[in-house]
N, C-alpha and C positions, 0 to 999 in steps of 0.2 A: 432672707439673708443668705441662705445657702446658694441660691441662684446668683446673687450678686458676687459672692466669693468665687464661684466657678467662672463667671464672666471675667472677673479680674485676673484669674489664673490664665485663662486662654489669651486675654489681651496682653499679658506680660510676656508671653512667649514671642510675640511678633512685634512688640513695641520697641521704640528707641529707648536709650537709657533714661531712667526717671530724672526729672529736673529737681533742683533745689531752689527754694524761694527765700528771699530776704526776710528777716525776722519781722520787720514792720515797714510797710511802704505807704507813702501818701501819693494819691493819684489826683491830679487836677484836670479839669477839662482842657483840651487842646485849643490853640488859637482858632482853628477851624473846627467847630463842633460838629460839622457834617462828617468828619473823619472819626470813626470810633476808636477807642483804645481796646486793644486785644491783649489778653494775658494767657499764657506766655506770648511774647511778641511774634514768635515764629509760627504760632499755631494758626491753622486754617479752620475757622469755625464750621466749615462744611465737612470736616473730617472728624474722626473720633477724638475725644479729649485726650491730651497728653498725660503721661503718668508722672506723678510726683513721687519723690523718694520718701521712704519711711523715716521715722525718728526726727521729725522737725515740726516746729510750731511757727506759723506765719500769719500775719494780719495785713489787710489792705484797708486803709482809710481813704474813702473816696469823697471828695468835696463837691458839693452841689451849690452853686451860687443862687441867691434869691432870685426868683423869676424864671428859674429853670427846673427841670426834673431830669433824672437819669433813667434810661431804660437799660437795665442790667439783664443779660441773658447768660445762664450758666449751663454748662454741659459737664456732668460729673457722675462718678460711680465710686462710692466709698464703701466702708465695711463697718462691722460692729465696734471695732476698736479705734475708729477715726471719727472726729467731729468736724463737720463743715457747716458753718452757719452764717446767715445774713442777719445783721442787726440794723434795723432802720432808724430813722431820726426820731421816731416816737418811742423807741426802746423795744419794739416787737421783734422777737427772735424767731427765725425760720431755720429748722434743721434740715439739711439736704443729704439724702443718701443716693438717690438716683434721679438725674435730671437730664433732659434733652432740650437744651436751649430754653429752659424755663424762664418766663419773663417776670421781672420785678420793676415796678414803677416807684422810684425813690425820690423823696423830696429833700429840700434844703434843711439844715445846712450841710449834713454829711451822712453817710452810712458806712458800715464796717463789715468786712468779711473776715472770718477767722477760720483757720485750718489747723487742727491738731492731728497730725498724721502719725499714727503708731504703726501702720502698715501701708504698703504701697496701694495707691488708688489712682483715679484719674480726675482731673479738674482743669477746666479752661473757662474763660469768661470774656464777654464782649460788653463794653459800656459805651453807650451813645447819649450825649447830653442834648437836650431839646429845650427850646424856649416854650414856656407856658403861654399859649396863645390867648388873646383876648376873647371873651365870649359874652353873649347876651345873658341877661338875668331873667329867671322865671321864678314866680312865687306861687306856692300852694298853701292852702289852709286846711287843717284837720281840726275838727271840733269834738267836744265831749258828746257822748251819747249819739254818735253818728256812724255811718258806715265806714269801714276801713277804706283807705285809698291806696291803690297800687300804681307804681310807676316802673318804667322799664329802662334798660340801658341807654337807649337813644334819648330819653328825657334828660339825661345828665350831660349831654353835649353842651347844654347851657349851664351856667351856674344856677343851680336849683335850690332855692331856700324854702324850707317847710316851716310853717308857723302853727303852733298848737295853742289851745286855750291854757294848758298848764305846762306840760313838757311833751316832747316828741318821742314816741316809742317806735323803733325801727326794727324790722325783721327782714332778712334777705331771702331771695328765691334763687334757686339754681338756674344756670343757663339752660336753654331748651333748643337752641338752633344748631348745635353741633353734637355729633355723637362722641361718646367718651367723656372723660372728665375735663371740661373746659372751664371749671369754676375758678381756676387760677387767673383767668383773664379779668376777674372781678377786681384784681389789684389796680386796674386802670382807673377805677372810680374812687376818688378821695372823699373823706368825710371830715367835716369841720363842725365843731361844737359851738355854733353861733349863727349869726345872720349873714355871714359873708365868708369868702375864702381867706380873709384876714383874721378870722377867729381861730381858736386853738385847733390845730390839725391833730386828729385822734387816730388816724390810720386810713385804711381802705376797706371796701366792702368784703373783700376776701377774708380779711382778718376777722370781721364780725361773723361771716359765714362759717369759718372754721371753728369759731368758739361755740357755734350751735345754739346761741342764745341771743336775746335782744340787746339792742343798745338804746339807752335812754339819755336824752340830752340833759344838760344841767339846767338849762333855761327853756324858754319858749321856742327857740329856733334851732334848726339843724340844716346844714348846707352840704350838697353833694355836687361834685364836679368831675367829669371824665377828662383825662389828660389827652387821650387820643380820640377825638370825636368820631363816631360812626364805626370805625374799623373794629372796635372791640365791643360793639353792642351785640352781644351774643344771645339775646333773649333773657338775660338775667333781669331780676326785678327786686323791688322792695315793697313791703307792706308798711304803711305808716298809720298810726292811730294816736289819739290823745292818750297820754299815759294814765290819766285818771280812769279811763275805761278798762284798763288791764292791770291796774295797780294791785288788785287783790291776788294776782297769781304770783306764787313764789318763783315759778319758772314758766317761761312762755316762749314758744318757738314756732317757726313756720314749718309746714309739712312739705318736704321736698321729695317728690316722687315722680317717676315716669309711670303713668297709670296703665301702660300696656301690660305690666306685670303686677302681681299683688304687692302691695306696699304695707309694711308693718310700721305703725306709729307707736313708739315706745313712750309711755308717760310714767314719770317718776315723781310721786307726791309724798315721798318719805319725809321731806322737810317742809312741806306745805303744798297748797293747791297747785296742780300742774295743768297747763293748757297748751293746746297746739291748734293752729289755724291753718286751714287748707284753702288755697286760692285756685280756681279753675273755672273756665267757661264751659267745661264738660260735666255731664252727670257722673257721679261716682256712686259706688255701692259698698256698704259695709258687709264684709263676707264672714267676719269672725271677730270675737272679742275674747281675750284671755284676761281674767281678773279674779281677785280673791273674793271671799264671801263677805269681806268687811268694808268694801269700798263701793263707790257709785261713779258712773260716768254720765255726765249731762251733755247733751248735744244742742248747739244753738246755730241758727242761721244768721248771716250777716254779722252782728256783733252780740256780745253777751249782755242780755237783759231779759227779764222775765217774759216780756212780750214776744221775744224771738226764740224762746225755748221750744225745741221740737220734742224731746223725750228724755227720760232717764233710763239708764241700763244698770241692772243689778245682776249678780251671778245667777239668781233664781229665774230670770226671764230671758237670758240671752239665747237660749236654745230655740225659743219660739218667736223671738223678735228679729232674728237675723235670717235672711238678708234684708237690708233696708236701703232703699233708693234715696239719694240726697241730691236735691237741686240747689240752685243758688251759687253765686260766685264764691261766697265765703261760708265755711262751716267750721265751727270751733268745738273742740272736744275738751271737756273739763273734768279732771279726776280729783276727787276730794282727798284721798289718802292712799298710801301703799303704792303698788305698781299695777300697771295694766298695759296690754298691747291691743291696739285696734288695727285690724287688717282691712285695707281698702283695695278696691279694684275698679276698673272700668268695664269689666265683664258682668253684664246684667242677666246672664243665662238663667239663674235661679230666682230672679226677682218675681216672676209671674207664678211661682209655685205656691199654691194654697194648701199646704199640708195641714194635717190635724193639729189644732192648737196654735196655728199661725196668728201672730199679731203684727200689725204694722200701721203705717200711715202714708198718705199721698199728699203732696203739696203742689201748689203752683210753682212755675219756674223761678219766680222771684218773690216767694212767699215772705210776708212781713215787711216788704219794701214797697213803697208807693210806685207802681209801674203799670204801663199798659201792655206789658208782655207777660201775661199770666195764664194764657190758654194752655190746656193740656188734656190729654186723653190717655187713660191707662186701664189695663185689665189684669185681673188675677184669676187663675184657673185652679179648681179643686184637683188634688191628686188622689182623692179617695176613690175607691171602686164604687162606693155609693155617693150620693150627693152629700154635700156638707151644709151645715148650718152657717150661713154667711151673715155677718153683722156689720153695721157701719154707723158712724156718728159724724155729723157735719158740724164744724165750727161755723155758725151762721153769721159771724161778725161781718164777713165780706159778701154775703149772699146778695144784698141789695144792689151790688155793683156788677153782678154777672149772672149768668144762667148756669145752673148745675143740673146735669142729668145723670141719674144713677139707675142702673138696671141690674137685676139678678136673673140669670138664665139657668134653665135646667133642661138638658137634652135639646138645646137650641131653642127652647120655648121660653118666652118671657114670663116669669112668675112675679116679678116686681119691677115697676118702672115709675119714676117720679122725676118731675122737673121742678127745681126750686128757683125762685126769683123773688123780687120785691113783692110781687103779687101773691106768691105762694111760699112763705117761709117755712122751713122745716121745724118740726117740734123739737124741743130741747130734750131729746131722748135717743136711745139707741134703737135702730130698726133692724130686724132680722127676717130672713127668709131662707128656705131650703133650696139649694141650687148647686151648680157646678162652675159658675163663672160670675165674677163681679166686674161691672163696667162703669167707669166714672169719666165724665166729660165736663170740663168747665170752660165756658166761653165768655169773653169780655168784649164789649164794644171797643174797637181800637181807639176811639176818641176819649175813652174813660180810663182813669187811673184807679187802680185798686191795690190792696195789699194781698190779694189772692185768697186762696182757700186751703184749709187743712181738714182732711178727712181721715178718721181712724177706721180701721177695719179688722175683722177677725174671722178665722175659719175654724170650725169645730166639727168633730165627727157627729153624724146624725144617726140616731137610733131608729128612726121611723122612716118607712118608705114614702109616707105621705108628705105633702107640703105643709110646712108650719110657718105661720107669719105671726110675729109678736112684736110688741113695743115694750122695751124695757127701760124703766126710768133710772138710768145710771149715768154718772158724770163722764165727761169725755176722756179724761186721762186714766181714771182709776180702773175702768173695765179692761183696758188693754195693756196696762203696764204692770 
């Protein structure tokens, strides 16, 4: 705010006399809508916005005929004692303090701009009316107990109607194709609570994005439509699911992060279970968790169901279970109560570190989803000056559909090696050997579809210089969690 005040002071030294505005003005589209309306009329939008005088209150009511939309662009600089706001046809209010031709896509029947100027500031606007062009229609279906569905900005060039079994749960994803904050361009995509653009207009994707929460349709349908096809497809997206799948969550949001830098996901379950879903085609790593002793974070792949659960995190085990590699397009973090912060990164530098007490798991790229893209190879290396006791447990549910090879090496010599398949199923037990490297490889015939494989592993300090091999009859989750 101090910076804005200094900028206003400098601008006032060189500016023309501040203008006065009429108390209330009504603006209608011109006969030739290709000619924009500019306010003040003498202002050149390529220049700095003109100054308005202090001590005045002004309103502009802008009519938008049915079948049109208005592209409003504002250039302004206000201060803490001045209010400049845009009130759209749905009643959504945007407060503006600093804007450089910020775009608004505004629908019929009208919108309103209000200026309460207690101090001098700057404000100018350009309004261009456009015909809402005809567009083809596209239909999508999301079902209960099924994978989430992600669509992107270009998908909404058509009128896109989503049908759910019960209700549509929608989350927004940030734009990815431009640097800086281009999320305001999400105003281009309008949202309708029904099966067509004739249904109730509830606003645009930017408004849902700013709320930081989900939107749930009142019925089985939700419709999206971009007003300017193509031009404003900036890599933004939406995640849609059937509401019944996410109904238990008191709060539910999408994780919007640029993974080149660590990303902190804040979960607040003080009023009920909180969940956050991450969408990405790239592998991510959990680098840290901050949580209390009283709560639990559960992690799921794809969507939340017992069969897709990867693990639980408690305060007593986070020091030994982090870092953790996460595959799959969708990962959901569920917090049962209180607060927690999950730190994610694309940097897997520490993933291969087998420190004493380390616990973790490896999964296929599309674990729990029927896919022919499940092959992977991974290695974890002991950080101990002596060899470690290395343990692993295989979820053998998908073994018949692929070949799993596991090796434990010590000083580059193989001390354990086994290949599991339909002809050689693993025992339902944990296997251990002393070594300094664990190697896992899973291969699937490309013509075969499988739900992949899940392997738990652990590294412990070893008190003996000799090699020890043992089979421990312990369940898959309890030994490592």
